[in-house]
C-alpha positions as a Markdown table, in Angstrom:
| # | Residue | x | y | z |
|---|---|---|---|---|
| 1 | Met | 0.1 | 0.0 | -0.3 |
| 2 | Pro | 1.3 | 3.5 | -1.1 |
| 3 | Ala | 2.5 | 5.9 | 1.8 |
| 4 | Leu | -0.6 | 7.8 | 3.1 |
| 5 | Tyr | 1.7 | 11.3 | 2.8 |
| 6 | Asp | 4.4 | 11.4 | 0.3 |
| 7 | Arg | 6.9 | 14.7 | -0.7 |
| 8 | Asp | 4.8 | 15.8 | -3.0 |
| 9 | Leu | 1.8 | 16.4 | -1.1 |
| 10 | Leu | 3.4 | 17.6 | 2.5 |
| 11 | Arg | 4.7 | 20.2 | -1.1 |
| 12 | Leu | 1.1 | 21.2 | -1.3 |
| 13 | Ala | 0.3 | 21.8 | 2.5 |
| 14 | Ala | 2.6 | 23.9 | 3.1 |
| 15 | Ser | 1.9 | 26.3 | 0.1 |
| 16 | Ile | -1.9 | 26.8 | 0.6 |
| 17 | Pro | -3.0 | 30.5 | -1.9 |
| 18 | His | -5.1 | 32.9 | -0.6 |
| 19 | Leu | -4.6 | 32.2 | 3.2 |
| 20 | Gly | -6.2 | 34.9 | 5.5 |
| 21 | Arg | -10.2 | 35.9 | 6.2 |
| 22 | Leu | -11.2 | 38.9 | 3.5 |
| 23 | Ala | -12.1 | 42.2 | 5.5 |
| 24 | Asp | -15.3 | 42.6 | 3.3 |
| 25 | Pro | -16.2 | 39.1 | 1.8 |
| 26 | His | -19.9 | 38.8 | -0.2 |
| 27 | Gly | -20.1 | 35.5 | 1.0 |
| 28 | Ser | -19.0 | 33.1 | 3.8 |
| 29 | Ala | -18.9 | 29.3 | 5.3 |
| 30 | Glu | -17.1 | 27.5 | 7.5 |
| 31 | Arg | -17.2 | 23.3 | 7.4 |
| 32 | Arg | -15.3 | 20.8 | 9.8 |
| 33 | Ser | -14.9 | 17.3 | 9.8 |
| 34 | Pro | -16.4 | 15.7 | 12.9 |
| 35 | Ile | -14.3 | 12.8 | 12.7 |
| 36 | Cys | -10.4 | 14.6 | 12.9 |
| 37 | Gly | -11.4 | 18.2 | 13.9 |
| 38 | Ser | -10.2 | 19.3 | 11.1 |
| 39 | Arg | -11.9 | 23.0 | 9.8 |
| 40 | Val | -12.0 | 25.2 | 6.6 |
| 41 | Ala | -13.3 | 28.6 | 6.5 |
| 42 | Ala | -13.5 | 30.5 | 3.4 |
| 43 | Asp | -14.4 | 34.2 | 2.5 |
| 44 | Val | -15.5 | 35.0 | -1.3 |
| 45 | Arg | -16.4 | 38.2 | -3.2 |
| 46 | Leu | -17.7 | 37.9 | -6.3 |
| 47 | Asn | -17.5 | 39.3 | -9.8 |
| 48 | Ala | -20.4 | 41.0 | -12.1 |
| 49 | Ala | -21.1 | 37.2 | -13.2 |
| 50 | Gly | -21.4 | 35.9 | -9.9 |
| 51 | Arg | -17.7 | 34.5 | -10.2 |
| 52 | Leu | -15.5 | 34.0 | -7.7 |
| 53 | Ala | -12.7 | 37.1 | -7.6 |
| 54 | Asp | -11.1 | 36.8 | -4.6 |
| 55 | Leu | -10.8 | 34.3 | -1.9 |
| 56 | Gly | -9.9 | 34.0 | 1.8 |
| 57 | Leu | -8.8 | 30.7 | 3.6 |
| 58 | Glu | -8.7 | 29.7 | 7.3 |
| 59 | Val | -7.6 | 26.0 | 7.1 |
| 60 | Lys | -6.7 | 24.0 | 10.1 |
| 61 | Ala | -6.5 | 20.4 | 8.9 |
| 62 | Cys | -4.1 | 17.8 | 9.1 |
| 63 | Ala | -1.7 | 17.8 | 5.9 |
| 64 | Leu | -4.7 | 15.9 | 3.3 |
| 65 | Gly | -7.0 | 18.9 | 4.2 |
| 66 | Gln | -4.6 | 21.4 | 3.8 |
| 67 | Ala | -2.9 | 19.7 | 0.5 |
| 68 | Ser | -6.7 | 20.2 | -0.8 |
| 69 | Ala | -7.2 | 23.5 | -0.1 |
| 70 | Ser | -3.9 | 24.4 | -2.0 |
| 71 | Leu | -5.4 | 22.8 | -5.0 |
| 72 | Leu | -8.6 | 24.4 | -4.4 |
| 73 | Gly | -6.9 | 27.9 | -4.1 |
| 74 | Arg | -4.6 | 27.7 | -7.0 |
| 75 | His | -7.4 | 27.0 | -9.5 |
| 76 | Ala | -10.4 | 28.9 | -7.7 |
| 77 | Leu | -10.6 | 32.2 | -9.1 |
| 78 | Gly | -12.8 | 32.5 | -11.9 |
| 79 | Arg | -14.9 | 29.6 | -10.9 |
| 80 | Ser | -18.8 | 29.9 | -10.0 |
| 81 | Ala | -20.4 | 27.9 | -7.6 |
| 82 | Gly | -21.6 | 25.2 | -10.1 |
| 83 | Glu | -17.7 | 24.5 | -11.4 |
| 84 | Leu | -17.1 | 24.4 | -7.0 |
| 85 | Thr | -19.9 | 21.8 | -6.4 |
| 86 | Ala | -19.1 | 19.5 | -9.2 |
| 87 | Ala | -15.3 | 19.0 | -8.5 |
| 88 | Arg | -16.3 | 18.6 | -4.6 |
| 89 | Asp | -19.0 | 16.0 | -5.8 |
| 90 | Ala | -16.7 | 14.4 | -8.4 |
| 91 | Leu | -13.3 | 14.2 | -5.9 |
| 92 | Ala | -16.1 | 12.6 | -3.4 |
| 93 | Ala | -16.8 | 10.1 | -6.1 |
| 94 | Phe | -13.2 | 9.3 | -6.9 |
| 95 | Leu | -13.0 | 9.0 | -3.0 |
| 96 | Arg | -15.4 | 6.3 | -2.7 |
| 97 | Ser | -13.8 | 4.3 | -5.7 |
| 98 | Glu | -17.4 | 5.1 | -8.0 |
| 99 | Arg | -15.5 | 7.1 | -10.7 |
| 100 | Ala | -12.0 | 6.0 | -11.9 |
| 101 | Asp | -10.8 | 9.0 | -13.0 |
| 102 | Ala | -10.8 | 12.4 | -10.2 |
| 103 | Gly | -12.9 | 14.9 | -12.1 |
| 104 | Ser | -11.2 | 18.1 | -13.8 |
| 105 | Trp | -9.9 | 19.9 | -11.4 |
| 106 | Pro | -6.2 | 19.7 | -12.0 |
| 107 | Gly | -4.2 | 17.8 | -9.1 |
| 108 | Leu | -6.5 | 15.7 | -7.5 |
| 109 | Thr | -5.2 | 12.5 | -8.5 |
| 110 | Ile | -3.2 | 12.5 | -5.5 |
| 111 | Phe | -5.3 | 11.9 | -3.2 |
| 112 | Gln | -5.8 | 8.3 | -4.7 |
| 113 | Arg | -3.7 | 6.8 | -2.4 |
| 114 | Ala | -6.1 | 8.4 | 0.4 |
| 115 | Arg | -9.4 | 5.9 | -1.0 |
| 116 | Pro | -8.7 | 3.5 | 1.6 |
| 117 | Phe | -9.3 | 5.5 | 4.0 |
| 118 | Pro | -12.7 | 6.8 | 4.6 |
| 119 | Ala | -12.4 | 8.5 | 7.7 |
| 120 | Arg | -9.8 | 10.8 | 6.2 |
| 121 | His | -11.9 | 11.6 | 2.9 |
| 122 | Ala | -14.1 | 14.3 | 5.0 |
| 123 | Ala | -10.9 | 16.2 | 5.4 |
| 124 | Ile | -10.4 | 16.6 | 2.1 |
| 125 | Leu | -13.1 | 17.9 | 0.9 |
| 126 | Leu | -13.8 | 20.9 | 3.4 |
| 127 | Ala | -12.2 | 23.0 | 1.0 |
| 128 | Phe | -14.1 | 22.4 | -1.9 |
| 129 | Glu | -17.6 | 22.4 | 0.4 |
| 130 | Ala | -16.5 | 25.4 | 2.0 |
| 131 | Thr | -15.7 | 27.7 | -0.8 |
| 132 | Ala | -18.8 | 26.2 | -2.7 |
| 133 | Glu | -20.8 | 27.2 | -0.2 |
| 134 | Ala | -19.6 | 30.3 | 0.7 |
| 135 | Ile | -20.6 | 31.2 | -3.4 |
| 136 | Thr | -24.2 | 30.4 | -2.8 |
| 137 | Asp | -23.8 | 32.4 | 0.3 |
| 138 | Ala | -22.4 | 35.3 | -1.5 |
| 139 | Gln | -25.0 | 34.6 | -4.4 |
| 140 | Ser | -28.4 | 35.0 | -2.5 |
| 141 | Thr | -27.4 | 38.3 | -0.5 |
| 142 | Arg | -26.5 | 39.6 | -3.9 |
| 143 | Ser | -30.1 | 38.3 | -4.9 |
| 144 | His | -31.8 | 39.6 | -1.6 |
| 145 | Asp | -29.8 | 43.1 | -1.6 |
| 146 | Ala | -31.7 | 43.4 | -5.4 |
| 147 | Thr | -35.2 | 42.7 | -4.2 |
| 148 | His | -35.0 | 45.3 | -2.0 |
| 149 | Ser | -32.9 | 47.8 | -4.0 |
| 150 | Val | -36.1 | 47.2 | -6.6 |
| 151 | Arg | -38.7 | 47.8 | -3.6 |
| 152 | Val | -37.2 | 51.0 | -2.3 |
| 153 | Glu | -37.6 | 52.4 | -5.6 |
| 154 | Arg | -41.1 | 51.3 | -5.9 |
| 155 | Ser | -41.3 | 53.3 | -3.0 |
| 156 | Arg | -39.7 | 55.9 | -3.4 |
| 157 | Asp | -41.9 | 56.7 | -6.9 |
| 158 | Ile | -44.9 | 56.0 | -5.7 |
| 159 | His | -44.2 | 58.8 | -2.6 |
| 160 | Ser | -43.2 | 61.1 | -5.6 |
| 161 | Ser | -46.3 | 60.8 | -6.9 |
| 162 | Glu | -48.2 | 61.5 | -4.3 |
| 163 | Val | -46.0 | 64.7 | -3.7 |
| 164 | Glu | -46.3 | 65.9 | -7.3 |
| 165 | Asn | -50.3 | 65.1 | -6.9 |
| 166 | Lys | -50.6 | 67.2 | -3.7 |
| 167 | Ser | -49.5 | 69.7 | -4.9 |
| 168 | Leu | -50.7 | 69.5 | -8.0 |
| 169 | Gly | -54.6 | 69.5 | -5.7 |
| 170 | Leu | -55.0 | 66.2 | -6.8 |
| 171 | Ala | -55.2 | 64.5 | -3.9 |
| 172 | Arg | -58.1 | 62.4 | -3.6 |
| 173 | Pro | -60.3 | 63.6 | -1.1 |
| 174 | Gly | -60.9 | 61.9 | 2.7 |
| 175 | Pro | -63.8 | 59.5 | 3.7 |
| 176 | Ser | -66.5 | 61.0 | 4.8 |
| 177 | Ala | -68.3 | 60.2 | 8.1 |
| 178 | Asp | -69.8 | 56.7 | 6.9 |
| 179 | Gly | -66.4 | 55.4 | 5.5 |
| 180 | Arg | -67.4 | 56.3 | 1.6 |
| 181 | Arg | -65.2 | 58.4 | -0.5 |
| 182 | Pro | -67.2 | 61.1 | -1.9 |
| 183 | Ala | -67.4 | 61.1 | -5.6 |
| 184 | Val | -64.8 | 63.4 | -7.0 |
| 185 | His | -66.3 | 65.6 | -10.6 |
| 186 | Pro | -63.5 | 67.8 | -12.4 |
| 187 | Glu | -64.8 | 70.8 | -13.4 |
| 188 | Pro | -63.6 | 71.8 | -17.3 |
| 189 | Ala | -60.5 | 74.1 | -17.2 |
| 190 | Asp | -63.0 | 76.7 | -19.1 |
| 191 | Gly | -65.3 | 77.0 | -16.1 |
| 192 | Leu | -68.4 | 75.8 | -18.1 |
| 193 | Gly | -70.6 | 73.5 | -16.3 |
| 194 | Thr | -71.0 | 69.6 | -17.4 |
| 195 | Asn | -73.5 | 71.2 | -20.3 |
| 196 | Gly | -71.0 | 73.5 | -21.6 |
| 197 | Leu | -73.5 | 76.6 | -20.9 |
| 198 | Gly | -72.1 | 76.6 | -17.4 |
| 199 | Val | -75.6 | 75.3 | -15.9 |
| 200 | Gly | -74.7 | 72.2 | -14.2 |
| 201 | Arg | -77.3 | 69.6 | -15.2 |
């Protein structure tokens, strides 16, 4: 059986890109392995297309979790939540020996030696899970903010219309004592009555 840790894996674990939390992330998520206690937190910022523009990682994990975070960080920028999720699912299936390859994400075949150790699989998946969830969180926040902005803009439009109507004397009269609003009969611009002779019908 090949050694679980080799020089290449340890080299990856020692050089994780994007270490450090972001000061003003669009979305964040944290994943923890209940088996070994490894933890990865991810902060993300998205570009206008909803893809990853900036990434901040906090990795407190075993060498396998660190190596996975390193491979994630090297190729994550510009990716979508769907691509991260697909990579995570392919890696999980690969670790369970349900597929022969680890998917299209570069470098993940290095975890082939971990396939016989199911207790280690959760730590390997942490970085991909946390980053995918952080992007989803950012997209949800962006959608909520956009909806709120539309509602605020509509409220402003309604208020502006009411103010304009009042300034033109077009405000609707209030209800009478019996709760019914009186009918409004605007006078013609020339001041004549409704029969055109200055005398009402």
